[in-house]
TIVO-2410 file (N, C-alpha, C; in nm, 3 decimals):
# residues 139
REC num residu      c1      c2      c3 atome chaine
REC   1      M  -1.124   4.083   3.019     N      A
REC   1      M  -1.221   4.028   2.923    CA      A
REC   1      M  -1.227   3.877   2.946     C      A
REC   2      R  -1.351   3.828   2.958     N      A
REC   2      R  -1.375   3.688   2.990    CA      A
REC   2      R  -1.422   3.618   2.863     C      A
REC   3      I  -1.357   3.500   2.832     N      A
REC   3      I  -1.393   3.421   2.714    CA      A
REC   3      I  -1.501   3.324   2.758     C      A
REC   4      P  -1.611   3.323   2.684     N      A
REC   4      P  -1.722   3.229   2.725    CA      A
REC   4      P  -1.674   3.083   2.722     C      A
REC   5      S  -1.731   3.008   2.813     N      A
REC   5      S  -1.694   2.865   2.823    CA      A
REC   5      S  -1.730   2.784   2.701     C      A
REC   6      R  -1.835   2.823   2.632     N      A
REC   6      R  -1.872   2.750   2.509    CA      A
REC   6      R  -1.765   2.764   2.399     C      A
REC   7      L  -1.706   2.881   2.391     N      A
REC   7      L  -1.602   2.908   2.291    CA      A
REC   7      L  -1.478   2.824   2.326     C      A
REC   8      I  -1.440   2.822   2.452     N      A
REC   8      I  -1.326   2.740   2.497    CA      A
REC   8      I  -1.352   2.592   2.478     C      A
REC   9      G  -1.472   2.546   2.510     N      A
REC   9      G  -1.509   2.409   2.488    CA      A
REC   9      G  -1.508   2.369   2.344     C      A
REC  10      G  -1.561   2.456   2.257     N      A
REC  10      G  -1.563   2.428   2.113    CA      A
REC  10      G  -1.424   2.422   2.058     C      A
REC  11      A  -1.334   2.511   2.102     N      A
REC  11      A  -1.198   2.509   2.053    CA      A
REC  11      A  -1.127   2.384   2.098     C      A
REC  12      L  -1.152   2.338   2.221     N      A
REC  12      L  -1.091   2.220   2.276    CA      A
REC  12      L  -1.138   2.095   2.202     C      A
REC  13      V  -1.267   2.087   2.173     N      A
REC  13      V  -1.321   1.977   2.095    CA      A
REC  13      V  -1.264   1.971   1.954     C      A
REC  14      A  -1.256   2.087   1.894     N      A
REC  14      A  -1.196   2.093   1.758    CA      A
REC  14      A  -1.049   2.049   1.758     C      A
REC  15      A  -0.975   2.091   1.858     N      A
REC  15      A  -0.835   2.056   1.866    CA      A
REC  15      A  -0.819   1.907   1.888     C      A
REC  16      L  -0.901   1.848   1.974     N      A
REC  16      L  -0.893   1.705   2.002    CA      A
REC  16      L  -0.934   1.621   1.879     C      A
REC  17      L  -1.036   1.668   1.811     N      A
REC  17      L  -1.079   1.593   1.692    CA      A
REC  17      L  -0.973   1.592   1.583     C      A
REC  18      T  -0.901   1.701   1.566     N      A
REC  18      T  -0.794   1.704   1.466    CA      A
REC  18      T  -0.676   1.620   1.506     C      A
REC  19      Q  -0.649   1.608   1.638     N      A
REC  19      Q  -0.539   1.528   1.687    CA      A
REC  19      Q  -0.572   1.379   1.698     C      A
REC  20      L  -0.697   1.346   1.720     N      A
REC  20      L  -0.735   1.209   1.740    CA      A
REC  20      L  -0.776   1.133   1.612     C      A
REC  21      T  -0.774   1.197   1.503     N      A
REC  21      T  -0.816   1.128   1.375    CA      A
REC  21      T  -0.702   1.045   1.329     C      A
REC  22      A  -0.733   0.934   1.271     N      A
REC  22      A  -0.628   0.839   1.225    CA      A
REC  22      A  -0.600   0.867   1.077     C      A
REC  23      C  -0.474   0.854   1.044     N      A
REC  23      C  -0.431   0.887   0.910    CA      A
REC  23      C  -0.498   0.798   0.800     C      A
REC  24      G  -0.493   0.669   0.819     N      A
REC  24      G  -0.551   0.576   0.719    CA      A
REC  24      G  -0.699   0.594   0.702     C      A
REC  25      T  -0.767   0.622   0.812     N      A
REC  25      T  -0.914   0.643   0.804    CA      A
REC  25      T  -0.947   0.767   0.720     C      A
REC  26      L  -0.865   0.871   0.731     N      A
REC  26      L  -0.884   0.990   0.654    CA      A
REC  26      L  -0.843   0.980   0.510     C      A
REC  27      F  -0.723   0.918   0.485     N      A
REC  27      F  -0.665   0.911   0.349    CA      A
REC  27      F  -0.734   0.807   0.265     C      A
REC  28      Y  -0.770   0.692   0.325     N      A
REC  28      Y  -0.828   0.581   0.249    CA      A
REC  28      Y  -0.958   0.535   0.314     C      A
REC  29      P  -1.065   0.613   0.304     N      A
REC  29      P  -1.192   0.567   0.364    CA      A
REC  29      P  -1.249   0.443   0.303     C      A
REC  30      D  -1.206   0.411   0.179     N      A
REC  30      D  -1.257   0.288   0.109    CA      A
REC  30      D  -1.194   0.163   0.170     C      A
REC  31      R  -1.089   0.174   0.246     N      A
REC  31      R  -1.027   0.057   0.306    CA      A
REC  31      R  -1.089   0.014   0.435     C      A
REC  32      R  -1.182   0.092   0.489     N      A
REC  32      R  -1.243   0.060   0.617    CA      A
REC  32      R  -1.321  -0.073   0.607     C      A
REC  33      G  -1.322  -0.148   0.714     N      A
REC  33      G  -1.398  -0.272   0.718    CA      A
REC  33      G  -1.315  -0.392   0.691     C      A
REC  34      Q  -1.188  -0.378   0.665     N      A
REC  34      Q  -1.098  -0.497   0.640    CA      A
REC  34      Q  -1.059  -0.560   0.772     C      A
REC  35      I  -1.040  -0.684   0.776     N      A
REC  35      I  -1.001  -0.757   0.900    CA      A
REC  35      I  -0.850  -0.776   0.907     C      A
REC  36      D  -0.787  -0.809   0.796     N      A
REC  36      D  -0.644  -0.825   0.795    CA      A
REC  36      D  -0.588  -0.803   0.657     C      A
REC  37      G  -0.460  -0.824   0.637     N      A
REC  37      G  -0.396  -0.807   0.511    CA      A
REC  37      G  -0.255  -0.753   0.532     C      A
REC  38      K  -0.197  -0.703   0.427     N      A
REC  38      K  -0.062  -0.647   0.436    CA      A
REC  38      K  -0.075  -0.502   0.483     C      A
REC  39      I   0.008  -0.466   0.580     N      A
REC  39      I   0.005  -0.334   0.637    CA      A
REC  39      I   0.070  -0.234   0.543     C      A
REC  40      D   0.003  -0.124   0.520     N      A
REC  40      D   0.056  -0.014   0.439    CA      A
REC  40      D   0.160   0.059   0.521     C      A
REC  41      P   0.291   0.054   0.480     N      A
REC  41      P   0.397   0.114   0.558    CA      A
REC  41      P   0.382   0.270   0.562     C      A
REC  42      G   0.328   0.331   0.464     N      A
REC  42      G   0.310   0.475   0.464    CA      A
REC  42      G   0.217   0.524   0.573     C      A
REC  43      I   0.103   0.456   0.585     N      A
REC  43      I   0.003   0.485   0.692    CA      A
REC  43      I   0.061   0.457   0.826     C      A
REC  44      L   0.133   0.343   0.841     N      A
REC  44      L   0.192   0.310   0.966    CA      A
REC  44      L   0.294   0.415   1.008     C      A
REC  45      A   0.372   0.463   0.913     N      A
REC  45      A   0.474   0.566   0.944    CA      A
REC  45      A   0.409   0.697   0.991     C      A
REC  46      L   0.299   0.734   0.923     N      A
REC  46      L   0.226   0.856   0.964    CA      A
REC  46      L   0.164   0.840   1.105     C      A
REC  47      D   0.116   0.724   1.135     N      A
REC  47      D   0.061   0.696   1.269    CA      A
REC  47      D   0.172   0.702   1.375     C      A
REC  48      I   0.289   0.649   1.337     N      A
REC  48      I   0.404   0.653   1.430    CA      A
REC  48      I   0.453   0.795   1.454     C      A
REC  49      V   0.448   0.881   1.351     N      A
REC  49      V   0.483   1.021   1.367    CA      A
REC  49      V   0.389   1.084   1.466     C      A
REC  50      G   0.262   1.053   1.453     N      A
REC  50      G   0.165   1.101   1.549    CA      A
REC  50      G   0.193   1.052   1.687     C      A
REC  51      L   0.247   0.927   1.698     N      A
REC  51      L   0.277   0.870   1.829    CA      A
REC  51      L   0.398   0.940   1.888     C      A
REC  52      V   0.494   0.978   1.808     N      A
REC  52      V   0.614   1.046   1.858    CA      A
REC  52      V   0.582   1.183   1.912     C      A
REC  53      F   0.500   1.260   1.840     N      A
REC  53      F   0.477   1.394   1.876    CA      A
REC  53      F   0.364   1.404   1.985     C      A
REC  54      Y   0.264   1.325   1.969     N      A
REC  54      Y   0.154   1.330   2.066    CA      A
REC  54      Y   0.120   1.186   2.103     C      A
REC  55      V   0.163   1.141   2.219     N      A
REC  55      V   0.157   1.000   2.258    CA      A
REC  55      V   0.014   0.951   2.261     C      A
REC  56      I  -0.076   1.010   2.328     N      A
REC  56      I  -0.212   0.965   2.337    CA      A
REC  56      I  -0.284   0.969   2.203     C      A
REC  57      P  -0.281   1.082   2.130     N      A
REC  57      P  -0.345   1.077   1.999    CA      A
REC  57      P  -0.283   0.980   1.900     C      A
REC  58      G  -0.151   0.962   1.913     N      A
REC  58      G  -0.087   0.864   1.826    CA      A
REC  58      G  -0.132   0.720   1.855     C      A
REC  59      L  -0.149   0.690   1.981     N      A
REC  59      L  -0.202   0.554   2.016    CA      A
REC  59      L  -0.341   0.540   1.968     C      A
REC  60      I  -0.421   0.643   1.981     N      A
REC  60      I  -0.559   0.635   1.939    CA      A
REC  60      I  -0.564   0.622   1.783     C      A
REC  61      A  -0.477   0.693   1.711     N      A
REC  61      A  -0.472   0.686   1.567    CA      A
REC  61      A  -0.434   0.543   1.520     C      A
REC  62      L  -0.337   0.485   1.589     N      A
REC  62      L  -0.299   0.343   1.552    CA      A
REC  62      L  -0.416   0.252   1.583     C      A
REC  63      G  -0.480   0.273   1.697     N      A
REC  63      G  -0.593   0.188   1.736    CA      A
REC  63      G  -0.708   0.199   1.638     C      A
REC  64      V  -0.741   0.318   1.598     N      A
REC  64      V  -0.850   0.344   1.504    CA      A
REC  64      V  -0.818   0.282   1.367     C      A
REC  65      D  -0.695   0.301   1.321     N      A
REC  65      D  -0.662   0.243   1.189    CA      A
REC  65      D  -0.665   0.094   1.192     C      A
REC  66      F  -0.617   0.031   1.302     N      A
REC  66      F  -0.625  -0.117   1.307    CA      A
REC  66      F  -0.769  -0.164   1.325     C      A
REC  67      A  -0.845  -0.089   1.407     N      A
REC  67      A  -0.983  -0.131   1.433    CA      A
REC  67      A  -1.070  -0.116   1.309     C      A
REC  68      T  -1.047  -0.013   1.234     N      A
REC  68      T  -1.128   0.005   1.111    CA      A
REC  68      T  -1.074  -0.069   0.992     C      A
REC  69      G  -0.950  -0.116   0.998     N      A
REC  69      G  -0.885  -0.187   0.887    CA      A
REC  69      G  -0.828  -0.094   0.781     C      A
REC  70      A  -0.822   0.035   0.806     N      A
REC  70      A  -0.774   0.129   0.713    CA      A
REC  70      A  -0.625   0.125   0.696     C      A
REC  71      I  -0.553   0.060   0.786     N      A
REC  71      I  -0.411   0.049   0.778    CA      A
REC  71      I  -0.363  -0.061   0.681     C      A
REC  72      Y  -0.457  -0.151   0.644     N      A
REC  72      Y  -0.422  -0.258   0.551    CA      A
REC  72      Y  -0.445  -0.217   0.407     C      A
REC  73      Y  -0.359  -0.270   0.320     N      A
REC  73      Y  -0.380  -0.249   0.174    CA      A
REC  73      Y  -0.516  -0.307   0.141     C      A
REC  74      S  -0.578  -0.250   0.036     N      A
REC  74      S  -0.704  -0.304  -0.016    CA      A
REC  74      S  -0.679  -0.440  -0.073     C      A
REC  75      E  -0.780  -0.524  -0.063     N      A
REC  75      E  -0.769  -0.657  -0.121    CA      A
REC  75      E  -0.756  -0.650  -0.271     C      A
REC  76      G  -0.662  -0.718  -0.328     N      A
REC  76      G  -0.646  -0.720  -0.475    CA      A
REC  76      G  -0.566  -0.599  -0.521     C      A
REC  77      E  -0.519  -0.515  -0.439     N      A
REC  77      E  -0.440  -0.396  -0.482    CA      A
REC  77      E  -0.304  -0.445  -0.525     C      A
REC  78      M  -0.267  -0.417  -0.646     N      A
REC  78      M  -0.139  -0.461  -0.699    CA      A
REC  78      M  -0.097  -0.372  -0.815     C      A
REC  79      A   0.028  -0.386  -0.850     N      A
REC  79      A   0.076  -0.312  -0.965    CA      A
REC  79      A   0.078  -0.407  -1.082     C      A
REC  80      Q   0.041  -0.351  -1.198     N      A
REC  80      Q   0.037  -0.436  -1.318    CA      A
REC  80      Q   0.118  -0.365  -1.435     C      A
REC  81      V   0.174  -0.445  -1.514     N      A
REC  81      V   0.248  -0.398  -1.631    CA      A
REC  81      V   0.188  -0.470  -1.751     C      A
REC  82      A   0.162  -0.398  -1.854     N      A
REC  82      A   0.107  -0.458  -1.977    CA      A
REC  82      A   0.208  -0.560  -2.037     C      A
REC  83      P   0.159  -0.676  -2.083     N      A
REC  83      P   0.250  -0.780  -2.135    CA      A
REC  83      P   0.335  -0.730  -2.253     C      A
REC  84      E   0.280  -0.635  -2.332     N      A
REC  84      E   0.353  -0.586  -2.446    CA      A
REC  84      E   0.481  -0.517  -2.402     C      A
REC  85      K   0.474  -0.450  -2.288     N      A
REC  85      K   0.594  -0.380  -2.240    CA      A
REC  85      K   0.697  -0.469  -2.181     C      A
REC  86      L   0.655  -0.596  -2.148     N      A
REC  86      L   0.752  -0.692  -2.094    CA      A
REC  86      L   0.825  -0.772  -2.201     C      A
REC  87      R   0.778  -0.771  -2.321     N      A
REC  87      R   0.836  -0.849  -2.430    CA      A
REC  87      R   0.985  -0.823  -2.452     C      A
REC  88      P   1.035  -0.698  -2.440     N      A
REC  88      P   1.180  -0.679  -2.461    CA      A
REC  88      P   1.270  -0.753  -2.361     C      A
REC  89      A   1.211  -0.795  -2.251     N      A
REC  89      A   1.289  -0.870  -2.148    CA      A
REC  89      A   1.312  -1.015  -2.186     C      A
REC  90      L   1.240  -1.064  -2.291     N      A
REC  90      L   1.255  -1.205  -2.331    CA      A
REC  90      L   1.368  -1.221  -2.433     C      A
REC  91      N   1.450  -1.319  -2.406     N      A
REC  91      N   1.558  -1.355  -2.503    CA      A
REC  91      N   1.503  -1.443  -2.613     C      A
REC  92      A   1.586  -1.469  -2.714     N      A
REC  92      A   1.542  -1.552  -2.828    CA      A
REC  92      A   1.508  -1.693  -2.785     C      A
REC  93      D   1.572  -1.746  -2.680     N      A
REC  93      D   1.544  -1.882  -2.634    CA      A
REC  93      D   1.437  -1.886  -2.529     C      A
REC  94      D   1.353  -1.780  -2.517     N      A
REC  94      D   1.241  -1.770  -2.423    CA      A
REC  94      D   1.283  -1.768  -2.273     C      A
REC  95      T   1.408  -1.724  -2.253     N      A
REC  95      T   1.451  -1.703  -2.112    CA      A
REC  95      T   1.433  -1.554  -2.082     C      A
REC  96      V   1.426  -1.524  -1.956     N      A
REC  96      V   1.401  -1.382  -1.918    CA      A
REC  96      V   1.540  -1.320  -1.881     C      A
REC  97      D   1.565  -1.203  -1.938     N      A
REC  97      D   1.680  -1.127  -1.909    CA      A
REC  97      D   1.649  -1.041  -1.789     C      A
REC  98      R   1.703  -1.076  -1.673     N      A
REC  98      R   1.668  -1.014  -1.545    CA      A
REC  98      R   1.703  -0.865  -1.540     C      A
REC  99      V   1.809  -0.828  -1.605     N      A
REC  99      V   1.850  -0.683  -1.605    CA      A
REC  99      V   1.751  -0.603  -1.680     C      A
REC 100      K   1.710  -0.651  -1.800     N      A
REC 100      K   1.612  -0.578  -1.879    CA      A
REC 100      K   1.476  -0.573  -1.807     C      A
REC 101      L   1.439  -0.688  -1.748     N      A
REC 101      L   1.312  -0.693  -1.674    CA      A
REC 101      L   1.312  -0.599  -1.554     C      A
REC 102      Q   1.424  -0.591  -1.486     N      A
REC 102      Q   1.430  -0.500  -1.371    CA      A
REC 102      Q   1.420  -0.353  -1.420     C      A
REC 103      A   1.481  -0.324  -1.533     N      A
REC 103      A   1.477  -0.186  -1.587    CA      A
REC 103      A   1.337  -0.150  -1.628     C      A
REC 104      I   1.264  -0.243  -1.692     N      A
REC 104      I   1.129  -0.218  -1.734    CA      A
REC 104      I   1.039  -0.200  -1.612     C      A
REC 105      L   1.048  -0.286  -1.513     N      A
REC 105      L   0.967  -0.276  -1.395    CA      A
REC 105      L   0.994  -0.146  -1.316     C      A
REC 106      E   1.120  -0.111  -1.310     N      A
REC 106      E   1.155   0.015  -1.244    CA      A
REC 106      E   1.096   0.136  -1.316     C      A
REC 107      S   1.097   0.137  -1.449     N      A
REC 107      S   1.044   0.251  -1.517    CA      A
REC 107      S   0.891   0.253  -1.516     C      A
REC 108      E   0.825   0.141  -1.520     N      A
REC 108      E   0.679   0.133  -1.518    CA      A
REC 108      E   0.616   0.151  -1.378     C      A
REC 109      L   0.679   0.089  -1.277     N      A
REC 109      L   0.620   0.088  -1.146    CA      A
REC 109      L   0.683   0.189  -1.051     C      A
REC 110      G   0.802   0.239  -1.090     N      A
REC 110      G   0.870   0.338  -1.005    CA      A
REC 110      G   0.932   0.273  -0.880     C      A
REC 111      Q   0.949   0.142  -0.883     N      A
REC 111      Q   1.009   0.070  -0.769    CA      A
REC 111      Q   1.118  -0.017  -0.820     C      A
REC 112      R   1.226  -0.027  -0.739     N      A
REC 112      R   1.339  -0.115  -0.775    CA      A
REC 112      R   1.315  -0.248  -0.706     C      A
REC 113      L   1.295  -0.351  -0.785     N      A
REC 113      L   1.276  -0.484  -0.728    CA      A
REC 113      L   1.399  -0.563  -0.735     C      A
REC 114      P   1.434  -0.635  -0.629     N      A
REC 114      P   1.559  -0.708  -0.622    CA      A
REC 114      P   1.549  -0.846  -0.697     C      A
REC 115      L   1.556  -0.843  -0.828     N      A
REC 115      L   1.543  -0.964  -0.905    CA      A
REC 115      L   1.666  -1.057  -0.899     C      A
REC 116      N   1.776  -1.005  -0.846     N      A
REC 116      N   1.894  -1.089  -0.834    CA      A
REC 116      N   1.911  -1.144  -0.693     C      A
REC 117      D   1.812  -1.130  -0.613     N      A
REC 117      D   1.816  -1.179  -0.476    CA      A
REC 117      D   1.810  -1.331  -0.476     C      A
REC 118      P   1.899  -1.396  -0.402     N      A
REC 118      P   1.901  -1.545  -0.402    CA      A
REC 118      P   1.778  -1.607  -0.340     C      A
REC 119      R   1.701  -1.529  -0.263     N      A
REC 119      R   1.577  -1.581  -0.199    CA      A
REC 119      R   1.457  -1.574  -0.296     C      A
REC 120      L   1.477  -1.520  -0.418     N      A
REC 120      L   1.371  -1.505  -0.514    CA      A
REC 120      L   1.329  -1.644  -0.561     C      A
REC 121      I   1.197  -1.672  -0.559     N      A
REC 121      I   1.142  -1.794  -0.602    CA      A
REC 121      I   1.074  -1.778  -0.738     C      A
REC 122      E   1.115  -1.849  -0.835     N      A
REC 122      E   1.052  -1.840  -0.968    CA      A
REC 122      E   0.954  -1.951  -0.987     C      A
REC 123      H   0.840  -1.916  -1.040     N      A
REC 123      H   0.735  -2.011  -1.070    CA      A
REC 123      H   0.715  -2.020  -1.220     C      A
REC 124      R   0.709  -2.135  -1.269     N      A
REC 124      R   0.682  -2.153  -1.415    CA      A
REC 124      R   0.537  -2.181  -1.432     C      A
REC 125      G   0.474  -2.119  -1.534     N      A
REC 125      G   0.334  -2.138  -1.561    CA      A
REC 125      G   0.312  -2.229  -1.677     C      A
REC 126      S   0.186  -2.267  -1.697     N      A
REC 126      S   0.150  -2.347  -1.809    CA      A
REC 126      S   0.039  -2.280  -1.888     C      A
REC 127      V   0.007  -2.331  -2.005     N      A
REC 127      V  -0.097  -2.277  -2.088    CA      A
REC 127      V  -0.233  -2.290  -2.014     C      A
REC 128      E  -0.250  -2.397  -1.940     N      A
REC 128      E  -0.374  -2.418  -1.869    CA      A
REC 128      E  -0.396  -2.309  -1.760     C      A
REC 129      Q  -0.288  -2.275  -1.694     N      A
REC 129      Q  -0.297  -2.169  -1.589    CA      A
REC 129      Q  -0.330  -2.035  -1.655     C      A
REC 130      L  -0.273  -2.004  -1.765     N      A
REC 130      L  -0.306  -1.880  -1.834    CA      A
REC 130      L  -0.452  -1.880  -1.877     C      A
REC 131      A  -0.501  -1.990  -1.926     N      A
REC 131      A  -0.638  -2.000  -1.969    CA      A
REC 131      A  -0.736  -1.982  -1.854     C      A
REC 132      A  -0.691  -2.028  -1.734     N      A
REC 132      A  -0.778  -2.015  -1.618    CA      A
REC 132      A  -0.797  -1.869  -1.581     C      A
REC 133      Y  -0.696  -1.786  -1.613     N      A
REC 133      Y  -0.709  -1.642  -1.587    CA      A
REC 133      Y  -0.761  -1.564  -1.708     C      A
REC 134      G  -0.798  -1.635  -1.812     N      A
REC 134      G  -0.851  -1.566  -1.926    CA      A
REC 134      G  -0.747  -1.502  -2.015     C      A
REC 135      I  -0.620  -1.547  -2.002     N      A
REC 135      I  -0.510  -1.483  -2.080    CA      A
REC 135      I  -0.477  -1.576  -2.198     C      A
REC 136      V  -0.471  -1.520  -2.315     N      A
REC 136      V  -0.438  -1.597  -2.435    CA      A
REC 136      V  -0.288  -1.589  -2.451     C      A
REC 137      P  -0.221  -1.709  -2.449     N      A
REC 137      P  -0.071  -1.708  -2.464    CA      A
REC 137      P  -0.031  -1.667  -2.607     C      A
REC 138      A   0.063  -1.583  -2.614     N      A
REC 138      A   0.117  -1.536  -2.741    CA      A
REC 138      A   0.266  -1.508  -2.722     C      A
REC 139      A   0.343  -1.560  -2.821     N      A
REC 139      A   0.487  -1.539  -2.811    CA      A
REC 139      A   0.534  -1.434  -2.908     C      A
***
């Protein structure tokens, strides 16, 4: 029994298309068109897995994700916590209790942030800076 060449060619094209697609381009099509930014480690890891199992398709996946910009986080993508939920981390003298803040951030964001790291840089804000962002200061 002979298999028609069109069927073999179609199967080969379908197999190559599934192997050559890039993870970030498929998962986050809204990220396409970015030039630079912070690299999404999840997408990078998936592209590396493709590189480990299939060298050529993995290289193409990395190239496509970098070329389209889908490997970068979207601009302005960040995690936010409502100010009301942060109030328990303030002490009576308006200092921040780092242990309480870390617990609140871990429960809200699902990530453990190293707030006791000596490399952590703290910035103090002013009422003028809050007003520039449209935030009304309230204690």
